[in-house]
C-alpha positions as CSV (number, residue, x, y, z in Angstrom):
1,X,-4.8,67.1,-3.4
2,X,-4.7,65.1,-6.6
3,X,-4.6,61.4,-6.6
4,X,-2.0,60.1,-9.0
5,X,-3.4,58.5,-12.2
6,X,-2.4,55.0,-12.9
7,X,-2.9,53.8,-16.6
8,X,-3.0,50.3,-17.8
9,X,0.8,50.4,-18.8
10,X,1.9,51.3,-15.2
11,X,-0.7,48.7,-13.7
12,X,1.2,46.0,-16.1
13,X,4.6,46.9,-15.0
14,X,3.7,46.8,-11.4
15,X,2.1,43.2,-11.9
16,X,5.1,42.0,-13.8
17,X,7.5,43.4,-11.0
18,X,5.5,41.6,-8.3
19,X,5.6,38.4,-10.3
20,X,9.2,38.6,-10.8
21,X,9.9,39.2,-7.2
22,X,7.6,36.4,-6.3
23,X,9.2,34.0,-8.7
24,X,12.7,34.8,-7.2
25,X,11.4,34.2,-3.8
26,X,10.4,30.8,-5.0
27,X,13.5,30.0,-6.6
28,X,15.5,30.8,-3.4
29,X,13.1,28.7,-1.0
30,X,13.6,25.8,-3.4
31,X,17.2,26.1,-3.5
32,X,17.4,26.3,0.2
33,X,15.1,23.3,1.0
34,X,16.9,20.2,2.2
35,X,17.1,17.6,-0.6
36,X,15.9,14.0,-0.2
37,X,18.5,11.4,-0.1
38,X,18.5,9.7,-3.5
39,X,19.5,6.3,-2.3
40,X,17.3,5.4,0.4
41,X,17.6,2.4,2.3
42,X,15.1,-0.7,1.2
43,X,12.2,-1.0,3.4
44,X,12.7,-3.9,5.9
45,X,9.8,-6.1,6.0
46,X,8.6,-8.0,9.0
47,X,9.9,-11.5,8.0
48,X,13.1,-12.5,6.2
49,X,13.3,-14.9,3.3
50,X,14.9,-17.4,5.6
51,X,11.6,-18.0,7.5
52,X,10.1,-21.4,6.8
53,X,6.5,-22.1,5.8
54,X,6.0,-23.2,9.5
55,X,7.1,-19.8,10.8
56,X,4.6,-17.9,8.3
57,X,1.9,-20.4,9.4
58,X,2.6,-19.7,13.1
59,X,1.7,-16.0,12.3
60,X,-1.5,-17.2,10.5
61,X,-2.3,-19.1,13.4
62,X,-1.9,-16.4,16.0
63,X,-4.4,-14.4,14.0
64,X,-6.8,-17.3,13.6
65,X,-6.4,-17.6,17.5
66,X,-6.7,-14.0,18.4
67,X,-9.9,-13.8,16.2
68,X,-11.4,-17.0,17.9
69,X,-10.6,-15.5,21.3
70,X,-12.5,-12.2,20.5
71,X,-9.1,-10.2,20.6
72,X,-9.5,-8.9,17.2
73,X,-12.4,-8.2,14.9
74,X,-13.2,-10.3,11.8
75,X,-12.3,-7.3,9.7
76,X,-8.9,-6.8,11.6
77,X,-8.4,-10.5,11.1
78,X,-9.0,-10.1,7.4
79,X,-6.6,-7.3,7.1
80,X,-3.7,-8.9,9.2
81,X,-4.1,-12.1,6.9
82,X,-3.7,-9.8,4.0
83,X,-0.8,-8.1,5.5
84,X,0.9,-11.4,5.9
85,X,0.1,-12.3,2.4
86,X,1.7,-9.0,1.2
87,X,4.7,-9.4,3.3
88,X,5.4,-12.5,2.1
89,X,4.8,-11.8,-1.6
90,X,7.2,-8.6,-1.0
91,X,10.1,-10.5,0.3
92,X,9.8,-13.1,-2.0
93,X,9.6,-10.8,-5.1
94,X,12.1,-8.1,-3.4
95,X,9.7,-5.3,-3.9
96,X,7.2,-3.6,-1.5
97,X,3.8,-4.7,-2.2
98,X,2.5,-4.0,1.5
99,X,0.6,-0.9,0.4
100,X,-0.7,-1.8,-3.1
101,X,-4.3,-2.0,-4.0
102,X,-5.8,-4.8,-5.9
103,X,-6.0,-2.5,-8.8
104,X,-2.3,-1.5,-8.6
105,X,-1.4,-5.4,-8.3
106,X,-3.6,-6.2,-11.6
107,X,-1.9,-3.2,-13.4
108,X,1.6,-4.4,-12.3
109,X,3.4,-6.6,-15.2
110,X,5.2,-9.3,-13.0
111,X,7.6,-11.2,-15.3
112,X,9.6,-13.3,-12.8
113,X,7.5,-15.7,-10.6
114,X,4.4,-15.1,-12.7
115,X,2.5,-18.2,-11.5
116,X,3.4,-17.2,-7.8
117,X,2.3,-13.6,-8.4
118,X,-0.9,-14.6,-10.0
119,X,-1.7,-16.8,-7.0
120,X,-0.8,-13.9,-4.6
121,X,-3.3,-11.6,-6.6
122,X,-6.1,-14.2,-6.3
123,X,-5.5,-14.6,-2.6
124,X,-5.7,-10.7,-2.1
125,X,-8.8,-10.7,-4.5
126,X,-10.3,-13.2,-2.3
127,X,-9.5,-11.3,0.8
128,X,-11.4,-8.0,-0.4
129,X,-14.9,-8.8,-0.1
130,X,-14.7,-10.0,3.6
131,X,-12.2,-7.2,4.4
132,X,-14.1,-4.4,2.8
133,X,-17.7,-5.3,1.4
134,X,-20.8,-5.2,3.5
135,X,-21.6,-8.9,4.2
136,X,-25.3,-8.1,4.1
137,X,-25.1,-6.9,0.6
138,X,-22.1,-9.0,-0.8
139,X,-22.4,-12.7,-1.3
140,X,-18.7,-13.3,-1.2
141,X,-18.3,-11.5,2.1
142,X,-21.2,-13.1,3.7
143,X,-19.8,-16.6,2.6
144,X,-16.5,-16.1,3.9
145,X,-15.0,-16.9,7.3
146,X,-11.5,-16.3,8.9
147,X,-10.7,-20.0,9.0
148,X,-11.1,-20.1,5.5
149,X,-9.4,-16.9,4.6
150,X,-6.3,-18.3,6.9
151,X,-6.3,-21.4,4.8
152,X,-6.2,-19.4,1.6
153,X,-2.9,-17.5,2.9
154,X,-1.4,-20.6,4.2
155,X,-2.0,-22.2,0.8
156,X,-0.2,-19.4,-1.1
157,X,2.6,-19.6,1.1
158,X,2.9,-23.2,1.1
159,X,2.8,-23.5,-2.7
160,X,5.1,-20.6,-3.1
161,X,7.8,-22.2,-0.9
162,X,7.4,-25.9,-2.1
């Protein structure tokens, strides 16, 4: 019994055939996949632009009270305050900033409402150390407190709405 001999040309042809078949399968799969809708509805944020400063302040006070009552941790309070600042700025600017990092915000070229956007970036930057840094190693994190952070967010909203 002899084993058929496969030379380099035969091996090349077999590889080419296999690659073509795999490419055709990939094309068929890509054509059969459901397509994403192009015009997705804009994300709805928690507040509407009709909310007054006092309504935003009430949410901030709720976070402050929850922290003081021990219902949430200090880190959770900072994250919630940052969330309020991000939601507020998102609504005012008409764009979703809720998941942008500080680096994303610093890279963003905001033409309209530049002064308010800069104040928003400063507020988020001030919230970063107490939210993320180790207070034993970071002076800004160790000196921050939830009451002061709540005041920062209230100030941002108050200046923007005024």
